[in-house]
C-alpha positions as CSV (number, residue, x, y, z in Angstrom):
1,M,0.4,-0.1,-0.3
2,Q,3.3,2.6,0.6
3,A,3.9,1.3,-3.0
4,L,0.7,2.7,-4.3
5,S,-0.2,5.4,-2.3
6,N,4.2,7.0,-2.8
7,D,3.2,6.0,-7.0
8,I,-0.2,7.9,-6.4
9,F,1.7,11.0,-4.6
10,E,3.6,11.5,-7.8
11,L,1.7,11.3,-9.9
12,N,-0.6,14.3,-8.2
13,R,2.5,16.3,-7.9
14,F,2.7,15.7,-11.7
15,M,-0.5,16.3,-13.1
16,I,-0.4,19.8,-10.9
17,A,3.1,20.7,-12.5
18,M,0.8,20.0,-16.2
19,I,-2.2,22.8,-14.8
20,Q,-0.3,25.5,-13.7
21,R,2.1,25.2,-17.0
22,G,-1.6,24.2,-18.7
23,G,-0.4,21.7,-20.2
24,V,-3.1,19.2,-19.6
25,G,-2.5,15.6,-20.5
26,L,0.0,12.2,-20.7
27,Y,1.5,12.2,-23.8
28,L,2.5,15.5,-24.4
29,E,5.8,16.5,-26.7
30,A,7.8,17.9,-24.5
31,W,8.2,18.5,-21.0
32,K,9.3,21.6,-20.7
33,D,11.5,21.3,-17.5
34,G,13.2,18.6,-18.3
35,E,12.4,16.4,-15.3
36,P,11.5,13.2,-15.8
37,R,7.9,11.6,-16.1
38,P,7.0,9.9,-13.0
39,W,6.5,6.5,-14.6
40,L,10.2,7.3,-16.4
41,R,12.6,8.4,-13.2
42,D,15.2,5.8,-12.7
43,L,14.9,3.4,-10.4
44,S,17.6,2.7,-7.9
45,V,18.4,1.3,-4.1
46,G,15.6,3.1,-1.4
47,S,13.2,2.9,-4.5
48,K,9.2,2.6,-3.5
49,S,6.6,1.9,-5.9
50,T,4.6,-0.5,-8.1
51,Q,7.4,0.2,-10.9
52,V,9.5,-1.4,-8.5
53,A,7.2,-4.3,-7.8
54,D,6.9,-4.7,-11.6
55,W,10.7,-4.4,-12.6
56,Q,11.3,-7.2,-10.0
57,R,8.6,-9.2,-11.8
58,K,10.2,-8.8,-14.6
59,L,13.4,-9.9,-13.1
60,V,11.9,-13.1,-11.8
61,R,10.5,-14.3,-15.0
62,I,14.3,-13.7,-16.9
63,G,15.5,-15.7,-14.1
64,Y,16.6,-13.8,-11.4
65,G,15.2,-14.6,-8.7
66,P,14.4,-15.6,-6.5
67,L,13.7,-12.2,-5.6
68,E,10.9,-11.2,-3.3
69,V,8.5,-9.2,-5.3
70,D,8.0,-6.2,-2.4
71,A,7.7,-2.7,-4.2
72,W,11.4,-1.9,-2.2
73,F,14.4,-1.3,-4.4
74,G,16.9,-3.0,-2.0
75,Q,20.0,-5.0,-2.2
76,A,18.4,-8.0,-3.8
77,T,17.1,-6.2,-6.4
78,R,19.5,-4.4,-7.0
79,A,22.1,-7.0,-6.7
80,A,19.6,-9.1,-9.4
81,T,19.5,-5.3,-11.3
82,A,23.7,-5.8,-11.8
83,A,23.1,-9.3,-12.8
84,F,21.0,-8.6,-15.6
85,Q,22.8,-5.6,-17.5
86,D,26.1,-7.0,-16.6
87,A,24.4,-10.5,-18.6
88,S,23.2,-8.1,-21.0
89,G,26.6,-6.3,-21.8
90,L,25.3,-3.0,-19.8
91,E,27.3,-1.4,-17.6
92,P,26.3,-3.0,-13.7
93,D,25.6,-0.2,-11.9
94,G,22.0,-1.6,-10.3
95,I,19.9,1.5,-12.2
96,V,17.3,1.2,-14.0
97,G,17.5,3.4,-16.3
98,E,16.0,4.1,-20.0
99,L,18.7,1.7,-21.5
100,T,18.2,-1.4,-18.6
101,R,14.3,-0.9,-19.2
102,S,14.1,-1.2,-23.0
103,T,17.3,-4.3,-22.5
104,M,14.8,-5.9,-20.0
105,Q,11.7,-5.3,-23.4
106,E,13.8,-7.2,-25.7
107,A,15.0,-9.9,-23.0
108,L,11.1,-10.4,-22.4
109,A,10.1,-10.4,-25.8
110,A,12.9,-13.4,-26.1
111,V,11.0,-15.4,-22.8
112,P,8.3,-18.5,-24.2
113,V,5.0,-17.6,-22.4
């Protein structure tokens, strides 16, 4: 519940900022201040959100477990992320950024359903 509460807070903050700037809608071409949208922020140790839980499920699905899906990015999630990055030829920094996310999408597409 705490992770969901954090997500709702971040999305509300994002929507209020959009309204204040006169740009309403999730599909804006450019976000003026360069701040990443809440659903695209990097995930790293200390992150708590449903995005982390989704990331943990993805890691488990492609074999980087056992890993508790608890929506908290702790040391176990960092280690599994770094192992995935290393195996994928990425810098194993344990941070989920844009490149790591796209590499995960490719890895998931190759996993039989």
